[in-house]
OpenMM code with the backbone's topology and positions (N, CA, C; nanometers):
from openmm import Vec3, app, unit

residues = "MET ASP GLY VAL ARG GLY ARG GLU GLU ASN ILE PRO PHE GLY ILE LEU ALA GLY ILE ILE ALA ALA ALA LEU GLY ALA ALA LEU TRP MET GLY ILE ALA VAL ALA THR GLY TRP ARG GLY GLY ILE VAL ALA LEU GLY VAL GLY ALA LEU VAL GLY LEU ALA VAL ARG ILE VAL GLY ASN GLY ARG SER MET ILE PHE GLY ILE ILE GLY ALA VAL LEU THR LEU ALA GLY CYS LEU GLY GLY GLU ILE LEU THR VAL VAL GLN LEU SER SER SER PRO GLU HIS ASP PHE TYR ASN THR LEU THR THR LEU ASP LEU ILE PRO THR VAL THR ASN ILE PHE ASN ARG MET ASP PRO ILE MET TYR LEU ILE TYR GLY ILE GLY ILE PHE GLU GLY TYR LYS LEU SER ILE ARG LYS".split()
positions = [
    Vec3(-10.9397, 6.1861, 4.4933),
    Vec3(-10.9734, 6.0702, 4.3516),
    Vec3(-10.9820, 5.9643, 4.4320),
    Vec3(-10.8961, 5.9317, 4.5085),
    Vec3(-10.9413, 5.8400, 4.5888),
    Vec3(-11.0769, 5.7713, 4.6790),
    Vec3(-11.1975, 5.8443, 4.7093),
    Vec3(-11.2776, 5.7832, 4.7510),
    Vec3(-11.2980, 5.9284, 4.8991),
    Vec3(-11.3667, 5.9077, 4.9528),
    Vec3(-11.3739, 6.0174, 5.1202),
    Vec3(-11.2889, 5.9645, 5.1675),
    Vec3(-11.1737, 6.0203, 5.2537),
    Vec3(-11.0836, 5.9918, 5.3830),
    Vec3(-11.1802, 5.9510, 5.4733),
    Vec3(-11.1418, 5.8302, 5.5510),
    Vec3(-11.1918, 5.8309, 5.6769),
    Vec3(-11.3025, 5.7585, 5.6733),
    Vec3(-11.3640, 5.7299, 5.4997),
    Vec3(-11.4743, 5.6486, 5.4941),
    Vec3(-11.4336, 5.4672, 5.5233),
    Vec3(-11.4943, 5.3929, 5.5365),
    Vec3(-11.4727, 5.2534, 5.5506),
    Vec3(-11.5160, 5.1959, 5.4170),
    Vec3(-11.4401, 5.0615, 5.3725),
    Vec3(-11.4675, 5.0097, 5.2576),
    Vec3(-11.6481, 4.9608, 5.2865),
    Vec3(-11.6577, 4.9918, 5.1370),
    Vec3(-11.8224, 4.9602, 5.1193),
    Vec3(-11.8563, 4.8893, 4.9873),
    Vec3(-11.8341, 4.7523, 5.0489),
    Vec3(-11.8626, 4.6746, 4.9415),
    Vec3(-12.0103, 4.6688, 4.8288),
    Vec3(-12.1093, 4.6690, 4.9246),
    Vec3(-12.2166, 4.6834, 4.8243),
    Vec3(-12.2435, 4.8596, 4.7463),
    Vec3(-12.2094, 4.9896, 4.7804),
    Vec3(-12.1947, 5.0749, 4.6938),
    Vec3(-12.0899, 5.0205, 4.6215),
    Vec3(-11.9776, 4.9673, 4.6122),
    Vec3(-11.8608, 4.9156, 4.4947),
    Vec3(-11.9268, 4.8703, 4.4416),
    Vec3(-12.0318, 4.7421, 4.4272),
    Vec3(-12.0659, 4.6902, 4.3147),
    Vec3(-12.1686, 4.7686, 4.2629),
    Vec3(-12.2801, 4.8116, 4.2959),
    Vec3(-12.3636, 4.9161, 4.2531),
    Vec3(-12.3154, 5.0408, 4.1633),
    Vec3(-12.2087, 5.0701, 4.2208),
    Vec3(-12.0805, 5.1720, 4.1375),
    Vec3(-12.0487, 5.0423, 3.9955),
    Vec3(-11.9841, 4.9788, 4.0042),
    Vec3(-11.9094, 4.8918, 3.9256),
    Vec3(-12.0477, 4.8561, 3.8304),
    Vec3(-12.1449, 4.7843, 3.8895),
    Vec3(-12.2360, 4.7886, 3.7954),
    Vec3(-12.3023, 4.8846, 3.6831),
    Vec3(-12.3268, 5.0016, 3.7692),
    Vec3(-12.3354, 5.1114, 3.6730),
    Vec3(-12.2375, 5.1290, 3.5704),
    Vec3(-12.1468, 5.1422, 3.6010),
    Vec3(-12.0012, 5.1250, 3.5387),
    Vec3(-12.0233, 5.0883, 3.4196),
    Vec3(-12.0285, 4.9397, 3.4429),
    Vec3(-12.0180, 4.8360, 3.3033),
    Vec3(-12.1365, 4.8492, 3.2462),
    Vec3(-12.2380, 4.9206, 3.2771),
    Vec3(-12.3750, 4.9237, 3.1958),
    Vec3(-12.3170, 5.0306, 3.1193),
    Vec3(-12.2899, 5.1388, 3.1318),
    Vec3(-12.2253, 5.2650, 3.0584),
    Vec3(-12.0966, 5.2393, 2.9825),
    Vec3(-12.0426, 5.1357, 3.0105),
    Vec3(-11.9885, 5.1257, 2.9055),
    Vec3(-12.0093, 5.0631, 2.8244),
    Vec3(-12.1057, 4.9328, 2.8601),
    Vec3(-12.1370, 4.8336, 2.7265),
    Vec3(-12.2339, 4.9418, 2.6450),
    Vec3(-12.3183, 4.9906, 2.6737),
    Vec3(-12.3784, 5.1492, 2.5972),
    Vec3(-12.2579, 5.2091, 2.5220),
    Vec3(-12.1975, 5.2011, 2.6193),
    Vec3(-12.0622, 5.3251, 2.5010),
    Vec3(-12.0084, 5.1869, 2.3719),
    Vec3(-11.9504, 5.1072, 2.4620),
    Vec3(-11.9287, 5.0035, 2.3310),
    Vec3(-12.0266, 4.9987, 2.2652),
    Vec3(-12.1396, 5.0001, 2.2499),
    Vec3(-12.2297, 4.9574, 2.1242),
    Vec3(-12.2639, 5.0407, 2.0513),
    Vec3(-12.2145, 5.2047, 2.1002),
    Vec3(-12.2619, 5.3309, 2.0521),
    Vec3(-12.1383, 5.3325, 1.9254),
    Vec3(-12.0394, 5.3230, 2.0135),
    Vec3(-11.9184, 5.3084, 1.9280),
    Vec3(-11.8865, 5.2013, 1.8522),
    Vec3(-11.9297, 5.0556, 1.7834),
    Vec3(-11.9127, 4.9997, 1.7605),
    Vec3(-12.0090, 5.0022, 1.6329),
    Vec3(-12.1485, 5.0483, 1.6419),
    Vec3(-12.2743, 5.0776, 1.5511),
    Vec3(-12.2224, 5.2178, 1.5025),
    Vec3(-12.1358, 5.3496, 1.5512),
    Vec3(-12.1595, 5.4695, 1.4742),
    Vec3(-12.0237, 5.4001, 1.3472),
    Vec3(-11.9299, 5.3432, 1.4455),
    Vec3(-11.8019, 5.3683, 1.3309),
    Vec3(-11.8306, 5.2106, 1.2739),
    Vec3(-11.9069, 5.1343, 1.2790),
    Vec3(-11.8693, 4.9883, 1.2266),
    Vec3(-11.7781, 4.9490, 1.2723),
    Vec3(-11.6380, 4.9281, 1.3683),
    Vec3(-11.5147, 4.9139, 1.4246),
    Vec3(-11.5879, 4.7687, 1.4997),
    Vec3(-11.5271, 4.6854, 1.5159),
    Vec3(-11.5756, 4.5844, 1.6316),
    Vec3(-11.4561, 4.5319, 1.6982),
    Vec3(-11.3481, 4.6524, 1.7104),
    Vec3(-11.2349, 4.6068, 1.8101),
    Vec3(-11.2196, 4.6161, 1.9132),
    Vec3(-11.1402, 4.5964, 2.0337),
    Vec3(-11.1548, 4.5445, 2.2065),
    Vec3(-11.1515, 4.6650, 2.2457),
    Vec3(-11.0648, 4.7159, 2.1677),
    Vec3(-10.9686, 4.8423, 2.2762),
    Vec3(-11.1213, 4.9097, 2.3608),
    Vec3(-11.1812, 4.8990, 2.3070),
    Vec3(-11.2587, 4.9723, 2.3971),
    Vec3(-11.3012, 4.8980, 2.5263),
    Vec3(-11.2080, 4.7782, 2.5400),
    Vec3(-11.2420, 4.6858, 2.6765),
    Vec3(-11.1232, 4.7928, 2.7688),
    Vec3(-11.0570, 4.8376, 2.7119),
    Vec3(-10.9371, 4.9054, 2.8061),
    Vec3(-11.0368, 4.9821, 2.8809),
    Vec3(-11.1030, 5.1071, 2.7904),
    Vec3(-11.1783, 5.1915, 2.8748),
    Vec3(-11.2791, 5.1520, 2.9492),
    Vec3(-11.3626, 5.0516, 2.9211),
    Vec3(-11.4462, 4.9488, 3.0352),
    Vec3(-11.3986, 4.9325, 3.1359),
    Vec3(-11.2446, 4.8981, 3.1589),
    Vec3(-11.2054, 4.8231, 3.2695),
    Vec3(-11.1883, 4.9580, 3.3334),
    Vec3(-11.1166, 5.0692, 3.2574),
    Vec3(-11.0909, 5.1889, 3.3693),
    Vec3(-11.2389, 5.2304, 3.4216),
    Vec3(-11.3107, 5.2549, 3.3826),
    Vec3(-11.4261, 5.2983, 3.4097),
    Vec3(-11.4968, 5.2168, 3.5196),
    Vec3(-11.5131, 5.1066, 3.5172),
    Vec3(-11.5338, 5.0146, 3.6496),
    Vec3(-11.4098, 4.9903, 3.7035),
    Vec3(-11.3498, 5.0567, 3.6844),
    Vec3(-11.2274, 4.9971, 3.7904),
    Vec3(-11.2275, 5.1455, 3.8648),
    Vec3(-11.2067, 5.2363, 3.8348),
    Vec3(-11.2340, 5.3548, 3.9264),
    Vec3(-11.3699, 5.4032, 3.9468),
    Vec3(-11.4654, 5.3324, 3.8987),
    Vec3(-11.5946, 5.3611, 3.9735),
    Vec3(-11.5949, 5.2623, 4.1693),
    Vec3(-11.5271, 5.1380, 4.1300),
    Vec3(-11.5359, 5.0653, 4.2115),
    Vec3(-11.4605, 5.1331, 4.3033),
    Vec3(-11.3325, 5.1869, 4.3007),
    Vec3(-11.2369, 5.2397, 4.3737),
    Vec3(-11.2953, 5.3438, 4.4687),
    Vec3(-11.3619, 5.4172, 4.3844),
    Vec3(-11.3852, 5.5967, 4.4527),
    Vec3(-11.4977, 5.5571, 4.5650),
    Vec3(-11.5844, 5.4660, 4.4950),
    Vec3(-11.7457, 5.4230, 4.5781),
    Vec3(-11.6982, 5.3576, 4.6719),
    Vec3(-11.6594, 5.2762, 4.6676),
    Vec3(-11.6321, 5.1398, 4.7360),
    Vec3(-11.5664, 5.1193, 4.8411),
    Vec3(-11.4271, 5.2361, 4.8101),
    Vec3(-11.3047, 5.2886, 4.8803),
    Vec3(-11.2344, 5.1612, 4.9587),
    Vec3(-11.2090, 5.0683, 4.8958),
    Vec3(-11.1534, 4.9256, 4.9174),
    Vec3(-11.0267, 4.8993, 4.8953),
    Vec3(-10.9879, 4.8473, 4.9791),
    Vec3(-10.8006, 4.8030, 5.0188),
    Vec3(-10.7517, 4.6691, 4.9869),
    Vec3(-10.8791, 4.6270, 4.9589),
    Vec3(-10.8918, 4.4815, 5.0035),
    Vec3(-10.8647, 4.3899, 4.8683),
    Vec3(-10.8481, 4.2478, 4.8201),
    Vec3(-10.8183, 4.2045, 4.7043),
    Vec3(-10.9741, 4.1851, 4.6838),
    Vec3(-11.0787, 4.1748, 4.7172),
    Vec3(-11.1944, 4.1842, 4.6706),
    Vec3(-11.2630, 4.2616, 4.5935),
    Vec3(-11.2036, 4.3615, 4.6399),
    Vec3(-11.2723, 4.5105, 4.5241),
    Vec3(-11.1870, 4.4686, 4.3874),
    Vec3(-11.0834, 4.4043, 4.4022),
    Vec3(-11.0274, 4.3817, 4.2372),
    Vec3(-11.0925, 4.2776, 4.1742),
    Vec3(-11.1346, 4.1807, 4.2701),
    Vec3(-11.2009, 4.0827, 4.1851),
    Vec3(-11.3358, 4.1388, 4.1206),
    Vec3(-11.4151, 4.2306, 4.2345),
    Vec3(-11.5177, 4.3246, 4.1104),
    Vec3(-11.5571, 4.3656, 4.0247),
    Vec3(-11.4275, 4.4072, 4.0230),
    Vec3(-11.3845, 4.4943, 3.9427),
    Vec3(-11.3344, 4.4345, 3.7834),
    Vec3(-11.2847, 4.3272, 3.8195),
    Vec3(-11.2207, 4.2447, 3.7027),
    Vec3(-11.3853, 4.1761, 3.6613),
    Vec3(-11.4602, 4.1303, 3.7401),
    Vec3(-11.5910, 4.0381, 3.6691),
    Vec3(-11.6664, 4.1310, 3.6310),
    Vec3(-11.7091, 4.2562, 3.6229),
    Vec3(-11.7953, 4.3641, 3.6263),
    Vec3(-11.7306, 4.3964, 3.5083),
    Vec3(-11.5979, 4.3899, 3.4585),
    Vec3(-11.5560, 4.4523, 3.3666),
    Vec3(-11.5663, 4.3769, 3.2157),
    Vec3(-11.5015, 4.2128, 3.2961),
    Vec3(-11.5485, 4.1773, 3.2053),
    Vec3(-11.7468, 4.1085, 3.1369),
    Vec3(-11.8106, 4.1200, 3.2586),
    Vec3(-11.9606, 4.1825, 3.1975),
    Vec3(-11.9921, 4.2708, 3.1400),
    Vec3(-11.9250, 4.3949, 3.1412),
    Vec3(-11.9394, 4.5158, 3.0748),
    Vec3(-11.8982, 4.5355, 2.9056),
    Vec3(-11.7999, 4.4340, 2.9693),
    Vec3(-11.7432, 4.3731, 2.7726),
    Vec3(-11.8412, 4.3008, 2.7114),
    Vec3(-11.8795, 4.2047, 2.7329),
    Vec3(-11.9885, 4.0667, 2.7028),
    Vec3(-12.1070, 4.1705, 2.6382),
    Vec3(-12.1435, 4.2707, 2.7810),
    Vec3(-12.2242, 4.3035, 2.7601),
    Vec3(-12.2558, 4.3788, 2.6222),
    Vec3(-12.1643, 4.4789, 2.6123),
    Vec3(-12.1236, 4.5821, 2.5136),
    Vec3(-12.1376, 4.4803, 2.3475),
    Vec3(-12.0757, 4.3647, 2.3690),
    Vec3(-12.0797, 4.3092, 2.2180),
    Vec3(-12.2628, 4.2455, 2.2231),
    Vec3(-12.2835, 4.2421, 2.3090),
    Vec3(-12.4240, 4.1799, 2.3207),
    Vec3(-12.5020, 4.2502, 2.2365),
    Vec3(-12.4631, 4.3757, 2.2685),
    Vec3(-12.5925, 4.5083, 2.2572),
    Vec3(-12.5426, 4.5507, 2.1122),
    Vec3(-12.4333, 4.5282, 2.0462),
    Vec3(-12.4096, 4.5727, 1.9177),
    Vec3(-12.4223, 4.4130, 1.8176),
    Vec3(-12.4680, 4.3331, 1.8789),
    Vec3(-12.5027, 4.2342, 1.8043),
    Vec3(-12.6524, 4.2257, 1.7836),
    Vec3(-12.7173, 4.2867, 1.9011),
    Vec3(-12.8705, 4.3284, 1.8950),
    Vec3(-12.9167, 4.4399, 1.8178),
    Vec3(-12.7997, 4.5594, 1.8636),
    Vec3(-12.8378, 4.6740, 1.7705),
    Vec3(-12.8681, 4.6499, 1.5702),
    Vec3(-12.7528, 4.5384, 1.5284),
    Vec3(-12.7139, 4.4768, 1.4509),
    Vec3(-12.8484, 4.4341, 1.3532),
    Vec3(-12.8454, 4.3580, 1.4419),
    Vec3(-13.0097, 4.2629, 1.4071),
    Vec3(-13.1439, 4.3068, 1.4319),
    Vec3(-13.1119, 4.3978, 1.4566),
    Vec3(-13.2976, 4.4871, 1.4868),
    Vec3(-13.2655, 4.4990, 1.3517),
    Vec3(-13.4670, 4.5672, 1.3341),
    Vec3(-13.5144, 4.5781, 1.1988),
    Vec3(-13.6288, 4.6677, 1.2111),
    Vec3(-13.7158, 4.7233, 1.1546),
    Vec3(-13.8093, 4.7560, 1.1422),
    Vec3(-13.9517, 4.6817, 1.2164),
    Vec3(-13.9348, 4.5842, 1.1219),
    Vec3(-14.0230, 4.4749, 1.2140),
    Vec3(-13.9998, 4.4509, 1.3533),
    Vec3(-13.8597, 4.3796, 1.4071),
    Vec3(-13.8222, 4.3251, 1.5304),
    Vec3(-13.7666, 4.4627, 1.5766),
    Vec3(-13.7942, 4.5404, 1.6436),
    Vec3(-13.6686, 4.6448, 1.7097),
    Vec3(-13.5840, 4.6251, 1.8174),
    Vec3(-13.5223, 4.7145, 1.8921),
    Vec3(-13.4211, 4.6453, 1.9671),
    Vec3(-13.4617, 4.5999, 2.0638),
    Vec3(-13.5912, 4.6080, 2.1220),
    Vec3(-13.6273, 4.5422, 2.2590),
    Vec3(-13.6817, 4.4015, 2.1737),
    Vec3(-13.7580, 4.4015, 2.0955),
    Vec3(-13.8429, 4.2851, 2.0719),
    Vec3(-13.6685, 4.1822, 2.0387),
    Vec3(-13.5842, 4.2281, 1.9621),
    Vec3(-13.4610, 4.1404, 1.9065),
    Vec3(-13.3695, 4.1119, 2.0450),
    Vec3(-13.3642, 4.1861, 2.1768),
    Vec3(-13.3224, 4.1837, 2.3068),
    Vec3(-13.3884, 4.0247, 2.3657),
    Vec3(-13.4809, 4.0749, 2.4011),
    Vec3(-13.6123, 4.0763, 2.4215),
    Vec3(-13.6146, 3.8488, 2.3930),
    Vec3(-13.5655, 3.8233, 2.2666),
    Vec3(-13.5914, 3.6961, 2.1650),
    Vec3(-13.4530, 3.6574, 2.1659),
    Vec3(-13.3342, 3.7037, 2.1911),
    Vec3(-13.2111, 3.6717, 2.1741),
    Vec3(-13.1933, 3.5214, 2.2225),
    Vec3(-13.1055, 3.4158, 2.1823),
    Vec3(-13.0562, 3.3223, 2.2461),
    Vec3(-12.9131, 3.3273, 2.3141),
    Vec3(-12.9417, 3.4005, 2.4440),
    Vec3(-12.8006, 3.3988, 2.5015),
    Vec3(-12.6488, 3.3324, 2.4605),
    Vec3(-12.6863, 3.1997, 2.4900),
    Vec3(-12.5514, 3.1203, 2.4748),
    Vec3(-12.4722, 3.1335, 2.4043),
    Vec3(-12.5934, 3.0878, 2.2584),
    Vec3(-12.5366, 3.1364, 2.1116),
    Vec3(-12.4384, 3.2541, 2.0555),
    Vec3(-12.5502, 3.3906, 2.0918),
    Vec3(-12.4496, 3.4656, 2.0961),
    Vec3(-12.3445, 3.4890, 2.1563),
    Vec3(-12.3323, 3.4243, 2.3261),
    Vec3(-12.1960, 3.4691, 2.3372),
    Vec3(-12.1044, 3.3733, 2.3017),
    Vec3(-12.0987, 3.2271, 2.2564),
    Vec3(-12.0297, 3.1339, 2.2128),
    Vec3(-12.0103, 3.1998, 2.0695),
    Vec3(-12.0637, 3.2290, 1.9532),
    Vec3(-12.0249, 3.2848, 1.8800),
    Vec3(-11.9357, 3.3955, 1.8924),
    Vec3(-11.9844, 3.4827, 1.9595),
    Vec3(-11.8425, 3.6157, 2.0118),
    Vec3(-11.7275, 3.5724, 2.0185),
    Vec3(-11.7154, 3.4798, 2.1208),
    Vec3(-11.6161, 3.3911, 2.1589),
    Vec3(-11.4941, 3.3573, 2.0413),
    Vec3(-11.6165, 3.2633, 1.9802),
    Vec3(-11.5700, 3.1588, 1.8325),
    Vec3(-11.4913, 3.2693, 1.7014),
    Vec3(-11.5672, 3.4116, 1.7266),
    Vec3(-11.5195, 3.4808, 1.5854),
    Vec3(-11.4257, 3.5864, 1.6603),
    Vec3(-11.3384, 3.5873, 1.7688),
    Vec3(-11.2388, 3.6837, 1.8565),
    Vec3(-11.0929, 3.6310, 1.8150),
    Vec3(-10.9999, 3.6686, 1.7711),
    Vec3(-10.8610, 3.6576, 1.7274),
    Vec3(-10.7939, 3.6795, 1.8871),
    Vec3(-10.6959, 3.6004, 1.8680),
    Vec3(-10.6224, 3.5896, 1.9791),
    Vec3(-10.5552, 3.7682, 2.0036),
    Vec3(-10.5679, 3.8657, 1.9647),
    Vec3(-10.5539, 4.0089, 1.9969),
    Vec3(-10.6662, 4.0099, 2.0813),
    Vec3(-10.7718, 4.0322, 2.0336),
    Vec3(-10.9136, 4.0427, 2.1025),
    Vec3(-10.8909, 3.9710, 2.2561),
    Vec3(-10.8332, 3.8524, 2.2639),
    Vec3(-10.8153, 3.8026, 2.3939),
    Vec3(-10.7681, 3.8793, 2.4860),
    Vec3(-10.6505, 3.9065, 2.4257),
    Vec3(-10.5123, 4.0011, 2.5292),
    Vec3(-10.5710, 4.1111, 2.5542),
    Vec3(-10.6184, 4.1790, 2.4615),
    Vec3(-10.7138, 4.3742, 2.5161),
    Vec3(-10.7863, 4.2760, 2.6075),
    Vec3(-10.9199, 4.2250, 2.5919),
    Vec3(-11.0308, 4.1910, 2.6678),
    Vec3(-10.9687, 4.1399, 2.8343),
    Vec3(-10.8133, 4.0584, 2.7830),
    Vec3(-10.7496, 4.0436, 2.9845),
    Vec3(-10.6875, 4.1468, 3.0012),
    Vec3(-10.6132, 4.2732, 2.9415),
    Vec3(-10.5645, 4.3463, 2.9602),
    Vec3(-10.6413, 4.4721, 3.0054),
    Vec3(-10.8046, 4.4541, 2.9851),
    Vec3(-10.9224, 4.5674, 3.0308),
    Vec3(-10.9342, 4.5229, 3.1503),
    Vec3(-10.9535, 4.3735, 3.1936),
    Vec3(-10.9960, 4.3000, 3.2622),
    Vec3(-10.8937, 4.3321, 3.3768),
    Vec3(-10.7664, 4.3017, 3.3641),
    Vec3(-10.6712, 4.3668, 3.4455),
    Vec3(-10.6328, 4.4676, 3.4570),
    Vec3(-10.6925, 4.5826, 3.4247),
    Vec3(-10.7236, 4.6949, 3.4753),
    Vec3(-10.8264, 4.7542, 3.5304),
    Vec3(-10.9436, 4.6557, 3.5178),
    Vec3(-11.0563, 4.6873, 3.6278),
    Vec3(-11.0050, 4.6173, 3.7344),
    Vec3(-10.9214, 4.4477, 3.7405),
    Vec3(-10.8814, 4.4680, 3.8756),
    Vec3(-10.8346, 4.5344, 3.9831),
    Vec3(-10.6917, 4.6030, 3.8236),
    Vec3(-10.5912, 4.6955, 3.9684),
    Vec3(-10.6511, 4.8296, 3.9984),
    Vec3(-10.7552, 4.9177, 3.9418),
    Vec3(-10.7734, 5.0460, 3.9618),
    Vec3(-10.8652, 5.0149, 4.0089),
    Vec3(-10.9329, 4.8838, 4.0895),
    Vec3(-11.0533, 4.8808, 4.1888),
    Vec3(-11.0026, 4.8641, 4.3596),
    Vec3(-10.8590, 4.8531, 4.3895),
    Vec3(-10.7921, 4.8603, 4.4506),
    Vec3(-10.7241, 4.9658, 4.4938),
    Vec3(-10.7564, 5.0493, 4.5801),
    Vec3(-10.6806, 5.1207, 4.6662),
    Vec3(-10.5296, 5.0906, 4.6912),
    Vec3(-10.4303, 5.2201, 4.6817),
    Vec3(-10.3280, 5.1876, 4.7693),
    Vec3(-10.3002, 5.2154, 4.8773),
] * unit.nanometer
topology = app.Topology()
chain = topology.addChain("A")
for resn in residues:
    res = topology.addResidue(resn, chain)
    for name in ("N", "CA", "C"):
        topology.addAtom(name, app.Element.getBySymbol(name[0]), res)
């Protein structure tokens, strides 16, 4: 499960796999939040695992840069999931998902997301990001 033996480290493929995993994680985050009405950050753990394993398996990395890539992309996937959830819940028949997404003011939205988070959410995000870091590096 740790990549193909004999392969060298591949940062570009690791980044690409991490981006795909982060996008998938963000979409799953939105789906769970919209379907259940639950806006908990526990999904951050799943996003961290998904991104970390994707970076590790495809990138085959043993250096710290792969961990940093995994951590940054995990944060991006979590924030992406929060943003997609806000967009989906703000959509209406007059303003569909795409129109709402393209007219979204990103900075105030992200600021609002962080302002409404409680300390436990920060902790869960941190654990998810650490998981993305740790799982991205082959031992």
